[in-house]
C-alpha positions as CSV (number, residue, x, y, z in Angstrom):
1,M,64.3,15.0,13.7
2,S,62.2,12.7,11.5
3,N,63.8,11.6,8.3
4,S,61.1,9.5,6.6
5,S,57.5,8.4,7.0
6,C,58.1,5.1,5.3
7,F,60.5,2.8,7.2
8,T,62.2,-0.2,5.7
9,L,64.1,-1.4,8.8
10,S,62.1,-3.2,11.4
11,S,62.9,-3.6,15.1
12,R,65.0,-6.7,15.9
13,L,63.6,-6.9,19.5
14,S,61.1,-9.5,20.3
15,P,57.7,-8.2,21.6
16,A,58.5,-9.7,25.1
17,L,61.9,-8.1,25.3
18,R,60.6,-4.8,24.1
19,E,57.8,-4.9,26.7
20,N,60.4,-5.7,29.5
21,F,62.6,-2.9,28.3
22,S,59.7,-0.5,28.7
23,R,59.1,-1.8,32.2
24,L,62.8,-1.2,33.1
25,L,62.7,2.4,32.0
26,A,59.2,3.3,33.1
27,P,58.7,1.0,36.1
28,R,55.7,1.1,38.5
29,H,57.8,-0.7,41.1
30,I,61.4,-1.4,41.7
31,A,63.1,-4.1,43.8
32,F,66.5,-3.6,45.3
33,M,68.5,-6.7,46.4
34,G,71.7,-6.5,48.4
35,G,73.3,-4.6,51.2
36,A,75.6,-1.5,50.9
37,Y,75.1,-1.0,47.2
38,A,71.4,-1.3,47.5
39,E,71.4,1.1,50.4
40,S,73.2,3.8,48.4
41,T,70.8,3.4,45.4
42,L,67.9,3.8,47.7
43,R,69.2,7.2,48.8
44,N,69.0,8.4,45.2
45,I,65.5,7.0,44.8
46,R,64.4,9.1,47.8
47,R,66.5,12.2,46.9
48,H,65.1,12.5,43.4
49,G,61.5,11.6,44.2
50,F,60.6,8.4,42.4
51,A,56.8,8.2,42.6
52,G,56.4,4.4,42.3
53,E,56.6,1.5,44.7
54,V,60.0,0.4,46.2
55,Y,60.8,-3.0,47.7
56,V,64.0,-4.2,49.3
57,V,65.2,-7.8,49.6
58,N,67.8,-8.8,52.2
59,A,67.7,-12.0,54.1
60,R,69.9,-10.7,57.0
61,R,68.4,-7.3,57.7
62,D,65.0,-6.1,58.7
63,E,65.3,-2.6,57.2
64,I,67.6,-0.7,54.8
65,G,67.3,3.0,54.3
66,G,63.9,3.2,56.0
67,Y,62.5,0.4,53.8
68,R,61.3,-2.9,55.2
69,C,63.3,-5.9,53.9
70,Y,61.7,-9.0,52.4
71,R,63.7,-12.2,53.0
72,S,63.6,-13.3,49.3
73,L,62.4,-12.3,45.9
74,S,59.6,-14.8,46.0
75,D,58.2,-13.0,49.1
76,L,57.6,-9.8,47.1
77,P,53.9,-8.9,46.6
78,V,54.5,-7.9,43.0
79,S,56.5,-9.1,40.0
80,P,58.9,-6.1,39.9
81,D,59.1,-4.1,36.7
82,A,62.7,-3.2,37.5
83,T,65.2,-4.9,39.8
84,Y,68.6,-3.8,41.0
85,L,70.9,-6.7,42.0
86,G,73.7,-5.5,44.2
87,V,75.0,-9.0,45.1
88,N,77.9,-11.2,44.0
89,A,78.1,-13.0,40.7
90,D,76.8,-16.4,41.8
91,V,73.9,-15.0,43.8
92,T,73.1,-12.8,40.8
93,I,72.6,-15.8,38.6
94,G,70.2,-17.5,41.2
95,A,68.3,-14.2,41.6
96,L,67.9,-13.9,37.8
97,E,66.4,-17.4,37.7
98,E,64.0,-16.5,40.4
99,L,63.0,-13.2,38.7
100,N,62.5,-15.0,35.4
101,R,60.0,-17.4,37.2
102,L,58.3,-14.3,38.6
103,K,58.0,-12.8,35.1
104,A,59.9,-9.7,36.2
105,G,60.7,-6.9,33.6
106,G,64.2,-5.5,33.6
107,V,67.2,-6.1,35.8
108,I,70.5,-4.3,36.6
109,C,73.3,-6.7,37.4
110,Y,76.0,-4.9,39.3
111,A,78.3,-7.8,40.0
112,S,81.6,-8.4,38.2
113,G,83.3,-11.8,37.7
114,F,81.9,-12.7,34.4
115,S,83.3,-12.7,30.8
116,E,85.9,-10.1,31.7
117,I,87.9,-12.6,33.9
118,G,88.5,-15.4,31.4
119,E,87.0,-18.9,31.1
120,A,85.7,-19.2,34.7
121,G,83.8,-16.0,34.1
122,A,82.7,-17.0,30.7
123,E,81.0,-20.1,32.1
124,R,79.2,-17.8,34.6
125,N,78.3,-15.6,31.7
126,R,76.6,-18.5,29.8
127,R,74.6,-19.3,32.9
128,L,73.5,-15.7,33.3
129,I,72.3,-15.5,29.7
130,A,70.3,-18.8,30.2
131,A,68.8,-17.4,33.4
132,A,67.8,-14.1,31.8
133,G,65.1,-15.4,29.5
134,D,63.1,-12.5,28.0
135,M,64.0,-10.1,30.7
136,A,65.8,-6.8,29.8
137,V,69.1,-7.5,31.6
138,V,71.7,-4.7,31.9
139,G,75.3,-5.8,32.6
140,P,76.8,-7.6,34.4
141,N,79.8,-5.7,35.6
142,C,77.9,-2.4,35.3
143,Y,77.1,0.5,37.6
144,G,73.4,1.0,36.9
145,L,70.9,3.3,35.4
146,V,70.2,7.1,35.9
147,N,66.6,7.9,34.8
148,Y,66.0,11.6,34.4
149,V,62.5,11.0,32.8
150,N,60.7,9.5,35.9
151,H,63.5,9.3,38.5
152,A,63.4,5.5,38.5
153,S,67.2,5.5,38.9
154,M,69.2,2.5,40.1
155,W,72.6,4.2,40.7
156,P,74.8,3.8,43.7
157,S,76.4,7.3,43.7
158,G,75.1,10.8,43.7
159,Y,74.3,12.6,40.5
160,Q,73.2,16.2,39.7
161,P,69.5,16.7,39.0
162,L,68.3,18.2,35.8
163,T,65.2,20.3,35.2
164,T,64.6,18.7,31.8
165,R,63.2,15.2,31.4
166,R,63.8,14.9,27.7
167,G,67.3,14.6,26.2
168,A,70.2,12.4,25.2
169,A,70.2,8.8,26.2
170,V,73.7,7.6,26.8
171,V,74.8,3.9,27.0
172,G,78.4,3.4,28.2
173,Q,80.6,0.4,28.7
174,S,82.4,2.2,31.5
175,G,80.5,2.9,34.7
176,N,83.0,5.4,35.9
177,V,82.9,7.4,32.6
178,C,79.1,7.4,33.0
179,I,79.6,8.9,36.5
180,H,81.8,11.6,34.9
181,L,79.1,12.4,32.4
182,T,76.5,12.9,35.2
183,S,78.9,15.5,36.7
184,N,79.4,17.5,33.5
185,Q,79.2,21.3,33.6
186,R,78.0,21.8,30.1
187,S,74.1,21.8,30.4
188,V,73.7,18.6,28.4
189,P,70.0,17.5,28.6
190,F,69.8,13.8,29.4
191,S,66.9,11.3,29.4
192,Y,68.8,8.2,30.5
193,L,72.4,7.2,31.4
194,I,72.8,3.4,31.2
195,S,76.0,1.7,32.3
196,A,76.0,-1.3,29.9
197,G,78.9,-3.3,31.3
198,N,79.7,-6.6,29.6
199,Q,76.5,-6.6,27.5
200,A,75.8,-10.3,28.2
201,V,72.1,-9.9,27.2
202,L,71.4,-6.4,26.0
203,G,74.0,-5.0,23.6
204,F,74.4,-1.7,21.9
205,E,72.2,-2.8,19.1
206,D,69.3,-3.5,21.5
207,Y,69.6,-0.2,23.3
208,I,69.7,1.7,20.1
209,D,66.7,-0.3,18.8
210,Y,64.6,0.5,21.8
211,L,65.7,4.1,22.5
212,T,65.1,5.1,18.9
213,D,61.4,4.8,19.5
214,D,61.4,6.5,23.0
215,P,59.8,10.0,22.7
216,N,61.9,11.2,25.6
217,V,65.1,10.6,23.7
218,T,66.6,13.3,21.4
219,C,69.8,11.4,20.4
220,I,71.7,8.3,21.5
221,G,75.2,8.5,22.8
222,L,77.5,5.5,23.0
223,F,80.7,5.4,25.1
224,M,82.1,2.2,23.7
225,E,85.1,-0.1,23.9
226,G,84.0,-2.4,21.1
227,I,81.0,-3.8,19.2
228,R,79.9,-7.4,19.7
229,D,77.8,-7.9,16.6
230,V,78.5,-5.6,13.6
231,P,75.6,-6.5,11.4
232,A,73.1,-6.2,14.2
233,F,74.7,-2.9,15.4
234,S,74.5,-1.7,11.8
235,Q,70.9,-2.6,11.3
236,A,70.0,-0.8,14.6
237,C,72.0,2.4,13.6
238,L,70.4,2.5,10.2
239,R,67.0,2.1,11.7
240,A,67.8,5.1,13.9
241,R,69.1,7.0,10.9
242,E,65.9,6.2,8.9
243,K,63.9,7.8,11.8
244,G,66.2,10.8,12.1
245,M,67.7,9.7,15.5
246,P,71.3,10.8,15.7
247,I,73.8,8.2,17.1
248,I,76.9,9.7,18.6
249,V,80.0,7.7,19.6
250,C,83.0,8.2,21.8
251,R,85.3,5.2,21.6
252,S,88.2,4.2,23.8
253,G,90.7,1.5,23.0
254,R,92.0,3.3,19.9
255,S,95.7,3.1,20.9
256,E,97.5,-0.3,21.2
257,L,97.6,0.1,25.0
258,G,94.0,1.4,25.2
259,A,92.8,-1.7,23.2
260,T,94.5,-4.0,25.7
261,M,92.9,-2.2,28.6
262,A,89.5,-2.3,27.0
263,A,89.8,-6.1,26.4
264,S,90.7,-6.7,30.1
265,H,87.9,-4.4,31.3
266,T,84.8,-5.6,29.6
267,S,86.2,-8.4,27.3
268,S,85.3,-6.3,24.2
269,L,87.1,-6.7,20.9
270,A,88.5,-3.2,20.5
271,G,91.1,-1.7,18.2
272,Q,91.0,-1.9,14.4
273,N,90.5,1.9,14.2
274,E,90.2,2.1,10.5
275,Y,87.5,-0.5,10.4
276,Y,85.5,1.3,13.0
277,D,85.9,4.6,11.2
278,A,84.7,2.9,8.0
279,L,81.7,1.4,9.7
280,F,80.7,4.7,11.4
281,A,81.0,6.6,8.2
282,R,78.9,4.1,6.3
283,L,76.2,4.1,9.0
284,G,76.1,7.9,9.5
285,V,77.2,7.5,13.1
286,I,78.7,10.7,14.5
287,A,82.2,9.9,15.9
288,T,83.8,12.2,18.4
289,D,87.4,12.1,19.7
290,T,87.1,13.2,23.3
291,V,84.6,13.2,26.2
292,P,84.1,17.0,26.1
293,Q,83.5,16.8,22.4
294,F,81.1,13.9,23.0
295,L,79.2,16.0,25.5
296,E,79.0,19.1,23.2
297,M,77.8,16.9,20.4
298,L,75.0,15.4,22.6
299,K,74.0,18.9,23.4
300,I,73.9,20.2,19.9
301,A,72.0,17.2,18.6
302,S,69.5,17.6,21.4
303,V,68.7,21.3,21.1
304,T,69.7,22.4,17.6
305,S,67.4,22.3,14.5
306,P,68.8,20.7,11.4
307,L,71.5,22.6,9.5
308,T,71.0,23.2,5.8
309,G,74.8,23.2,5.1
310,P,78.3,23.9,6.5
311,R,78.4,27.6,5.7
312,I,78.8,29.7,8.9
313,A,78.9,33.4,9.8
314,V,81.3,34.2,12.7
315,F,81.1,37.3,14.9
316,S,83.4,38.7,17.6
317,S,84.8,42.0,18.8
318,S,88.4,40.8,18.4
319,G,90.8,40.1,15.5
320,G,92.4,37.4,17.6
321,D,89.1,35.6,18.3
322,N,88.2,35.8,14.7
323,G,91.6,34.4,13.7
324,L,91.1,31.4,16.0
325,A,87.6,30.9,14.8
326,A,88.7,31.0,11.1
327,D,91.3,28.4,11.8
328,Y,89.2,26.1,13.8
329,C,86.2,26.4,11.4
330,S,88.4,25.7,8.4
331,F,90.1,22.8,10.1
332,A,86.7,21.3,10.9
333,G,85.5,21.6,7.3
334,L,83.1,24.5,7.8
335,A,82.8,27.1,5.0
336,L,83.2,30.8,5.7
337,P,81.8,32.6,2.6
338,Q,82.4,36.3,2.4
339,P,79.4,38.6,2.6
340,S,77.8,39.8,-0.6
341,K,78.0,43.4,-1.8
342,R,74.5,44.1,-0.6
343,Q,75.5,42.9,2.9
344,V,78.7,45.0,2.8
345,D,76.8,48.1,1.8
346,A,74.2,47.5,4.6
347,I,76.7,46.7,7.4
348,K,79.4,49.2,6.6
349,P,77.5,52.2,7.9
350,L,76.9,50.3,11.2
351,L,80.6,49.9,11.9
352,P,83.1,52.5,13.0
353,D,85.2,54.2,10.2
354,F,88.0,51.7,10.7
355,G,85.7,48.7,10.7
356,H,85.9,46.1,7.9
357,V,83.0,43.9,6.7
358,S,84.2,40.3,6.3
359,N,83.5,36.8,7.6
360,P,84.5,36.4,10.4
361,L,83.1,39.8,11.2
362,D,85.0,41.9,13.7
363,F,82.3,44.3,15.1
364,T,85.1,46.0,17.2
365,A,85.4,46.5,20.9
366,G,83.8,49.9,20.5
367,Y,80.4,48.2,20.0
368,W,80.8,45.9,22.9
369,G,77.4,45.4,24.4
370,N,75.5,47.6,21.9
371,E,72.4,45.4,21.4
372,E,70.7,48.1,19.3
373,L,73.4,48.2,16.6
374,L,74.5,44.5,16.8
375,T,71.0,43.1,16.2
376,P,70.6,44.5,12.7
377,M,74.3,43.8,11.9
378,F,74.0,40.1,12.9
379,T,70.7,39.8,11.2
380,T,71.9,41.3,7.9
381,M,74.9,38.9,7.9
382,L,72.7,35.8,8.6
383,E,70.3,36.8,5.8
384,G,73.1,36.0,3.4
385,D,74.4,32.7,2.1
386,Y,74.9,31.1,5.6
387,D,73.4,28.1,7.3
388,S,74.2,29.2,10.9
389,G,75.9,31.8,13.0
390,L,78.6,31.7,15.7
391,M,79.5,34.4,18.1
392,V,82.9,34.0,19.9
393,M,82.6,35.3,23.4
394,D,83.8,34.3,26.9
395,H,81.6,35.2,29.9
396,P,83.6,36.6,32.8
397,S,83.9,34.8,36.2
398,P,81.3,35.7,38.8
399,K,83.9,37.9,40.5
400,V,83.9,40.4,37.7
401,A,80.5,39.7,36.1
402,E,79.0,42.7,37.8
403,D,80.9,45.0,35.5
404,A,81.1,43.0,32.3
405,G,78.2,40.5,32.5
406,E,75.3,42.7,31.2
407,P,77.1,43.8,28.0
408,I,77.7,40.2,27.1
409,L,74.1,39.3,27.8
410,A,73.1,42.2,25.5
411,M,75.3,40.7,22.7
412,I,73.7,37.3,23.2
413,R,70.3,38.8,23.0
414,A,71.3,40.4,19.7
415,L,72.5,37.1,18.4
416,A,69.3,35.4,19.5
417,A,67.2,38.0,17.8
418,A,69.1,37.6,14.5
419,G,68.6,33.8,14.7
420,R,64.9,34.2,15.2
421,A,64.6,36.8,12.4
422,T,66.4,34.5,9.9
423,G,65.3,31.1,11.2
424,K,68.9,30.0,11.4
425,P,70.6,28.2,14.3
426,V,73.0,30.4,16.3
427,F,75.7,29.4,18.7
428,M,78.0,31.1,21.2
429,G,81.4,29.5,21.4
430,S,83.7,30.3,24.3
431,V,87.5,30.2,23.8
432,N,87.9,28.7,27.3
433,P,85.7,25.7,28.0
434,E,85.0,26.8,31.5
435,S,83.9,30.4,30.6
436,I,80.1,30.1,30.4
437,P,78.5,29.9,33.9
438,E,75.6,27.5,34.4
439,S,73.0,30.2,34.9
440,V,74.1,31.9,31.6
441,R,74.0,28.5,29.8
442,V,70.5,27.8,30.9
443,W,69.4,31.3,30.0
444,M,70.9,31.1,26.6
445,L,69.3,27.8,25.8
446,D,65.9,29.3,26.7
447,L,66.7,32.2,24.4
448,G,67.5,29.9,21.5
449,V,71.3,30.3,21.5
450,V,73.3,27.1,21.9
451,P,76.3,27.5,24.3
452,L,79.4,25.6,23.1
453,Q,82.3,25.4,25.4
454,G,85.8,25.5,23.8
455,L,86.1,27.0,20.4
456,H,87.9,24.1,18.9
457,D,85.2,21.7,19.9
458,A,82.5,24.2,18.9
459,A,83.7,24.2,15.3
460,T,84.1,20.5,15.3
461,V,80.6,19.6,16.5
462,I,78.9,22.2,14.3
463,A,80.7,20.6,11.3
464,L,79.7,17.1,12.5
465,W,76.1,18.2,12.9
466,A,76.1,19.7,9.4
467,G,77.6,16.5,8.0
468,Y,74.9,14.4,9.7
469,C,72.1,16.6,8.4
470,A,73.6,16.3,4.9
471,I,73.4,12.5,5.1
472,L,69.7,12.6,6.0
473,R,69.0,15.0,3.1
474,Q,70.9,12.7,0.8
475,D,68.9,9.7,2.0
476,R,65.6,11.5,1.2
477,A,66.9,12.6,-2.2
478,L,68.1,9.2,-3.2
479,G,65.3,7.2,-1.7
480,R,67.5,4.2,-1.4
481,P,66.8,1.4,1.0
482,L,69.3,1.6,3.9
483,T,69.2,-2.1,4.2
484,D,71.8,-2.1,1.4
485,L,74.3,-0.6,3.9
486,V,74.3,-3.5,6.4
487,P,77.7,-5.3,6.2
488,Y,77.7,-8.9,5.2
489,P,77.3,-11.2,8.2
490,T,80.4,-13.5,7.9
491,A,81.1,-16.5,10.1
492,A,84.6,-17.0,11.5
493,A,86.8,-19.1,9.2
494,Q,87.0,-22.7,10.1
495,G,89.9,-24.8,8.8
496,Q,93.1,-24.2,7.0
497,G,93.6,-21.8,4.1
498,R,94.4,-22.9,0.5
499,T,96.1,-20.7,-2.0
500,V,94.6,-20.5,-5.4
501,D,97.3,-20.0,-8.1
502,E,97.5,-16.8,-10.1
503,A,96.0,-18.2,-13.3
504,E,92.9,-19.6,-11.6
505,S,92.6,-16.5,-9.4
506,K,92.6,-14.3,-12.4
507,R,90.1,-16.5,-14.2
508,R,87.6,-16.2,-11.3
509,L,88.0,-12.5,-11.0
510,S,87.8,-12.0,-14.8
511,A,84.4,-13.8,-14.7
512,C,83.3,-11.1,-12.3
513,G,84.4,-8.3,-14.8
514,L,88.0,-7.6,-13.8
515,A,90.3,-6.9,-16.7
516,V,93.4,-9.1,-16.7
517,P,96.1,-9.8,-19.2
518,E,95.5,-12.6,-21.7
519,G,97.7,-15.2,-20.2
520,R,98.7,-18.7,-21.2
521,V,99.6,-21.5,-18.9
522,L,102.7,-23.4,-20.3
523,T,104.8,-26.3,-19.4
524,R,108.6,-26.3,-20.0
525,A,108.0,-28.3,-23.2
526,D,105.4,-25.7,-24.4
527,L,108.1,-23.1,-24.1
528,D,110.3,-25.1,-26.4
529,A,107.6,-25.1,-29.0
530,L,107.2,-21.3,-29.1
531,P,108.4,-19.3,-32.2
532,E,112.0,-18.1,-32.0
533,T,110.8,-14.5,-31.7
534,L,107.5,-13.5,-30.3
535,E,105.3,-10.7,-31.7
536,A,105.5,-8.6,-28.5
537,S,107.3,-8.7,-25.2
538,V,106.0,-11.0,-22.5
539,V,106.3,-11.7,-18.8
540,L,107.0,-15.2,-17.5
541,K,106.1,-16.2,-14.0
542,V,106.2,-19.4,-11.9
543,L,102.8,-20.9,-11.4
544,H,102.2,-23.0,-8.2
545,E,99.7,-22.6,-5.4
546,E,102.6,-23.0,-2.8
547,L,104.5,-20.1,-4.3
548,P,102.2,-17.1,-3.7
549,H,105.1,-14.6,-3.4
550,K,106.9,-15.2,-6.7
551,T,109.5,-12.5,-6.5
552,E,111.0,-14.1,-3.3
553,V,112.0,-17.1,-5.4
554,G,113.0,-15.2,-8.5
555,G,109.8,-16.3,-10.1
556,V,109.2,-13.3,-12.4
557,A,111.0,-12.4,-15.6
558,L,110.1,-9.2,-17.5
559,D,110.3,-7.9,-21.1
560,L,111.1,-11.2,-22.8
561,R,110.6,-11.6,-26.6
562,R,113.0,-14.4,-27.7
563,R,112.3,-18.1,-27.1
564,A,115.8,-18.6,-25.9
565,D,115.3,-15.9,-23.2
566,L,112.1,-17.6,-22.1
567,Q,113.8,-21.0,-21.9
568,A,116.7,-19.6,-19.9
569,A,114.3,-17.7,-17.5
570,A,112.3,-20.9,-17.0
571,D,115.4,-22.9,-16.2
572,R,116.7,-20.3,-13.7
573,M,113.3,-20.2,-12.0
574,A,113.2,-24.0,-11.7
575,E,116.7,-24.0,-10.2
576,T,115.9,-21.2,-7.7
577,V,112.7,-23.0,-6.6
578,R,114.6,-26.3,-6.1
579,H,117.0,-24.3,-3.9
580,H,114.5,-22.4,-1.8
581,A,111.6,-24.9,-1.7
582,P,113.0,-28.4,-2.4
583,G,109.6,-30.1,-2.0
584,I,108.0,-28.2,-4.8
585,L,108.2,-29.6,-8.4
586,L,107.8,-26.7,-10.8
587,E,105.8,-27.9,-13.8
588,R,103.9,-24.8,-15.0
589,Y,104.5,-21.2,-16.0
590,L,102.2,-18.3,-16.7
591,M,103.1,-16.2,-19.7
592,E,101.4,-12.8,-20.2
593,P,101.8,-9.8,-22.5
594,M,104.2,-7.2,-21.0
595,Q,102.1,-4.2,-19.8
596,A,103.0,-0.6,-20.6
597,A,104.1,1.7,-17.7
598,P,100.9,2.9,-16.0
599,L,99.9,6.3,-14.6
600,A,99.7,4.7,-11.2
601,E,99.5,1.4,-9.4
602,L,96.9,0.5,-6.8
603,I,96.6,-2.4,-4.4
604,V,93.1,-3.8,-3.9
605,G,92.6,-6.5,-1.3
606,V,89.9,-8.2,0.7
607,K,90.4,-9.5,4.2
608,R,88.1,-11.6,6.3
609,D,87.8,-10.0,9.7
610,P,86.1,-12.0,12.5
611,L,84.1,-8.9,13.7
612,F,83.7,-6.8,10.6
613,G,83.3,-9.5,8.0
614,M,84.6,-8.9,4.5
615,V,86.7,-5.7,4.4
616,L,87.8,-4.2,1.0
617,V,91.1,-2.3,1.2
618,I,92.1,0.2,-1.5
619,G,95.6,1.6,-1.4
620,A,98.5,3.0,-3.2
621,G,100.4,0.2,-4.9
622,G,104.0,-0.2,-6.2
623,I,106.7,1.3,-4.0
624,F,104.1,3.3,-2.1
625,V,102.6,0.3,-0.3
626,E,105.1,0.2,2.5
627,L,106.4,3.7,2.2
628,L,103.2,5.7,2.6
629,K,100.8,3.1,4.0
630,D,98.2,4.9,2.0
631,A,95.1,2.8,2.2
632,R,91.3,3.1,2.9
633,P,89.1,0.2,4.1
634,L,85.5,-0.3,3.0
635,L,83.1,-2.8,4.4
636,L,81.3,-5.1,2.0
637,P,79.0,-4.7,0.3
638,T,80.0,-1.3,-1.0
639,S,78.9,1.1,-3.7
640,R,80.3,3.2,-6.5
641,G,80.1,6.3,-4.4
642,E,82.0,4.8,-1.5
643,V,84.7,3.5,-3.8
644,E,85.1,6.8,-5.5
645,T,85.3,8.6,-2.2
646,A,88.0,6.2,-1.0
647,L,90.0,6.7,-4.1
648,R,89.9,10.5,-3.9
649,S,90.9,10.4,-0.2
650,L,94.2,8.6,-1.0
651,K,97.3,10.7,-0.6
652,T,98.5,9.4,-4.0
653,F,95.2,10.2,-5.8
654,P,96.9,13.2,-7.7
655,L,98.8,10.5,-9.7
656,L,95.4,9.5,-11.1
657,D,94.3,13.1,-11.6
658,G,96.9,14.6,-13.9
659,F,99.7,15.2,-11.5
660,R,102.3,17.6,-13.0
661,G,100.9,17.6,-16.4
662,R,100.6,13.8,-16.8
663,S,97.6,12.2,-18.4
664,R,94.5,12.0,-16.2
665,A,93.0,8.6,-15.6
666,A,89.3,8.0,-16.2
667,L,87.9,6.9,-12.8
668,E,85.1,4.8,-14.2
669,P,87.3,1.8,-15.3
670,V,89.1,2.0,-12.0
671,I,85.9,1.9,-10.0
672,D,84.6,-0.9,-12.3
673,A,87.7,-2.9,-11.5
674,I,87.4,-2.5,-7.8
675,L,83.7,-3.3,-7.8
676,A,84.5,-6.5,-9.8
677,I,86.8,-7.5,-7.0
678,A,84.2,-6.7,-4.4
679,A,81.6,-8.7,-6.4
680,Y,83.8,-11.8,-6.3
681,A,84.4,-11.3,-2.6
682,G,80.6,-11.0,-2.0
683,E,79.8,-14.2,-3.9
684,A,82.7,-16.1,-2.3
685,R,82.3,-14.8,1.2
686,E,81.5,-18.2,2.8
687,T,84.9,-19.5,1.8
688,L,87.1,-16.6,1.0
689,L,89.9,-15.9,3.5
690,E,91.9,-13.3,1.6
691,L,92.2,-11.7,-1.8
692,D,95.0,-9.6,-3.1
693,V,95.3,-7.7,-6.5
694,N,98.7,-6.1,-6.5
695,P,99.2,-4.2,-8.6
696,L,96.1,-2.9,-10.3
697,M,97.7,-0.9,-13.1
698,V,95.8,2.3,-13.9
699,Y,95.9,3.8,-17.4
700,D,94.2,6.9,-18.9
701,N,91.1,4.8,-19.8
702,A,91.7,1.3,-18.4
703,A,92.6,-0.6,-15.2
704,V,94.3,-4.0,-15.5
705,A,95.1,-6.5,-12.7
706,V,98.6,-7.7,-13.3
707,D,98.8,-10.0,-10.3
708,A,96.1,-11.7,-8.2
709,L,96.0,-14.0,-5.3
710,I,93.1,-15.8,-3.6
711,V,93.2,-17.7,-0.4
712,E,90.2,-19.7,0.5
713,I,89.1,-22.3,3.1
714,A,90.7,-25.5,2.1
715,S,87.6,-27.6,2.7
716,G,85.2,-25.4,0.7
717,P,84.6,-25.7,-3.0
718,A,81.7,-23.2,-3.0
719,A,83.8,-20.2,-4.0
720,A,84.8,-21.7,-7.3
721,A,81.3,-23.1,-7.9
722,C,79.6,-19.8,-7.5
723,I,81.8,-18.2,-10.2
724,Q,81.6,-21.2,-12.5
725,S,77.9,-20.8,-12.7
726,R,78.2,-17.4,-14.5
């Protein structure tokens, strides 16, 4: 599914590593080192018919599985393209050093006892990385590799054979989940299944980078617990997107307990669901919620042509099936346009008198198995304003298929004929996931009908596929360089944080284009020199870098206009601060014009995350901050389109959009304000720890930051300097 002929994102793999990766997946010879685990992998090599050379290394045995044993790796007559190390952790490191000297290609490291067990394991991990050199090392703490392309599998347990050699490449952090995937009953075509383990050497970003260029790969599936390098992962995913290679993810560790289990399993940084969601949405990665959904998505991305949109025509012989399909398709975001008058006029004569032409279309039980009538009916429907077709049908169990099987096959043939006639993808979705036998699935795929098991998942994956195809079309239309979507690489913060007071915070943000009230910094003596009555009401606030949360110390007074009221407020604040924070000497105040009541309040913040870098958070402000927890994260840098999408996705967006007859806010000034905050964060990312604008008051044609707080690394003056240069 090629997206462009002009690529802007280059491979991050070195030529040596890329060559060794190729040797791992297309080896001329494989070495197996170990005892019981090596023996079980050798059974698979024989069972599935690997045509290359096989060597076995074991110092204590003369023969394993019918293969002669060499005493050491250095005794081998070749430098192996691929090696399976089924030995303990310390022996694994020594073997890697020897293989590196031999200029071997790729290595599977089965052993556990590395970074997943704490500091002792972390030291072993460092030694393993040093020993690896330029070799393509999978693991450690991994199960192995299933190779459907050339049967060069290094996998200790049995797996079902496939007739196809081209398909989805799956990389998983869980060996056991990879075993489950090899046992699936959904006719998913695979090319490779790789148990990645701890990813000490090769990470997701490396697998994606290499597999994107492999002609045997239709899509790349990732079962992940976490990402080790977000910018590198992003670059690899965007390179795949640029070349039209779908990336599909199923992630565990989304619950609090699941995140704990993931960390103890492969030492991944998991959790932070909203950040992962934001990253996947930005990169065009297709995220699935369950393993069955993951498998169905791998299948649809491997065998289905691109969808031109989300509009779908649904067929069944049951009002109940159509009701379920309408629900699930609607929930998934698919559109169900009604047929045109021309289609109604053409289809109506084909139905019984009591039939009704609609979408979903109930072709009635009376026409069950009538291929001659259903073919023109389905074809006429698909000739309309639809991007794909879905027939809802369960195949009976083999025990009753003798009576019911042929009529169902006839209806599938009618659907396939309609798909061919219109050039539109067609699917058959079963209500029960188990209700399409393997022989029928294989036959359907050869016919051009995609079997999807479980109607809820069917609707979801069709919608996800339509969304992915829309992203590729948008990329082509905009012609923008995808490099702009790579998140900022941000080093972990070193040193203590220093709070920048409100006046200075606003000055810096204002220099980046954020609208702020025209404030004055005053001493207590300056207040005494004010006119007796001011021209307009003002707000008075305490101003001190050690008082970031002013309301907690009574540090804000509203709607003041008389000098006496300002003096009294200042004295109360000084007394309160002396009581709550005796070490602070309050010397300055910030006076600003009182702002009119807004249409809505937003909170806009930036947080420095050790994995995701600078994260912009847009949410409902005011009383809704804690009540609704209505917020959306965006990774920086961001764009106008992403900011607008985030705003529109807020539960409280109607407050900006004329809720109950109120004025409607112009979004442009709001987006400008948020992008100004993002611009400051981008320039100050080397030193910025946290930024908070709360509230950002939104009016019909303006957005004003009433309060702002910046926290930066105490030892770094760079943030201020970068803004002062404007």
